[in-house]
N, C-alpha and C positions, 0 to 999 in steps of 0.2 A: 688484282688481275687473276683471271681464271687460269687453271693449269693448262688448258688447251691454247690459250693466247700466249702464255709464257713459252710453251713448247714450240709454237709456230714462230715466235720471234727468235728463239734460240737456234732453230733449224734453218732460218732464212739465210740466203747467201749474204755475205757482207756487202755493204754498199761501197762501191769503189770511190776513192777520193776523186773529186772533180778534176778534170784535166786542166792544165794551165791554159789560160786564154791566149789565143794566137794574137800576134801583133797586127794591128790594122794595116791595111795597104791602100794605095791609091788615094782617092779623095777622102776616105775615112782617116787615113794617116795624117793628111794635111789638116783636116778638121780637128783632130785630137790635139795636134801640136798647136794650132792656132788658139784653141780654147785654153790650153795650159799657159801659153804665152800671155794671153790676155789676163788670166788670173794672176800670174807672176807679177806683171808690171802694174796691175791695179794694187796689189798688196804692197809693192815696193814704192809706188809713187802716189797716185791720187787717193787711194784708200788708206794708205799709211797704216796697214794692218799686218805688222810683222808676224803675228801669231798664225797667219795663214801660210807663211812660207815653209815651215817644216814639212807640210803635207806635199809640197811640190818638189822638194830637193832630196837628193840622196844624202846619207850621212857624210860621205866623203866629198860632197860638192865643193868645187872651188871656182873662183872667179879671177880672171886675169884681165887687167885694164891697161890700156896704152899709157895712161897718165900716172898710174900708181903701182904698176906691177901686180903682184899677187895681192888683191884687195880683200879676198875672203879665202881662208885656207880650208874651211869646212863649213857645213851647214850651221853649226852653232855660232861661228864667227860672223857669218852673213846675217843671221837673225839678230844677233846682238848689235851689229852695226845699224840695222834699220830700227831697232828698238830705241837706240840713243837718238837717232835722227828724228823719229816721230815724237819722242818726249820733248825735244827742243821746240816742236811746233805747237804743242799744247798751250792753253792759256797760262801765261806767266813764264813760258819758256823763252829762251833767247831768240828764237826764230818764230815767235807767235804770229800766226796769220799767214805764214809762208806756205805755199802749196807748189807742187810741180806735177807735170803731166808728161807722159811719153806717148807719142803718136807714131804708129807704124807708117812708113812711107808706102802708100798704096802701090801694089804690084811688085814690091821689093822682096817679099818673102818667098824663099825657095826651101822646100823640105825634101830631103833625100833619105831614103831608107839606108840603114847601115846593117845589111843582112837582116837577121831577125833579132839582133841585139838592141837596136834603137834607131834613132833618126838624128840627122844633122839639120838644123834650122839656120838659115842665113837670112839677113835682112838689113834694112836701114831704118833708122828712126830719128824723129825730131823731138827736141825737148823744149818745154814751155814752163815759165814760172809765173806765179802770182804772188805779189807782195803787198802789204798794207800801203806802202808808199806809192805803188802803181797798181791800183786795183783792177787789173785786166790781165788776160793771158798774153805773155810776151814770148815770142820765139827767141830762144837763147843759144841754140846750137843743134848739132846733129851728130850722128855716129853710125857706124856699122857694127854688127854683132854676129856671132856664131854661137848657137846653143847646142849642146850635145844632150839629147834626151834618151834615157835608158828605159827600155821596156821592162816592166816588172810583171812577168807572166802570172805569178801567184796573186798579184793585186789587180791584174787586168788594166793597167794604166802605165803612163810614163811618169818618170821623175827626172828632173834636171840634174845632170852630173857634172857639167862644166860649162862655163860661159867665157867667151872671149869678146871683149868690148874694145873697139879700136876705131881709128880715123876720127876722133872727136875734133870738132871744129866749131868756131862761133858761127852764129847765123850769118848767112851771106847778106850783103847789103842789098836793099831793094829800093828803087830800081837799081839794076846792076850798073857799075861804073861805065860811063860812055854811052848809056842808053839815051836815046833822043826823047826828051820829055814831051815833045810835041807829037810824037807818034802814039796813036791809041793802042 
């Protein structure tokens, strides 16, 4: 490097660090949460790719479930649980051939900003299973959920910090009891 270039570089004003990214608002907020929600449930259910979860969760993430209480005390606990579950589904595993799917109930998602800290996502979803004994998707139940997404300004993205999963119930009978079978 020539002395003139060296001198110019030394005298140049310092480059300020980039400003933290502002949290999205409005439709951009809802879209960002919907995208993370889809990635989260794909990794946990159909994709069975627990290695994708750490990127979506805060280190102190926790999950509280109406059937089991505190089901994940932190990110490592959550990831380890899905690693065990996915290992059982692999060839030779005790649940070989089992798959599950989560489907968001259309129109149920509500995303609310929580100041500039993050967002609260609420919704309802249905659960389906596929087993070698019944090789088709079978609706097995549903539930409601609330996810607390924390905005990470330095990263320019959201990470999930807490999940509440509640009102789990078996699939409702169809047709409903008392329905007139002759009515179309």
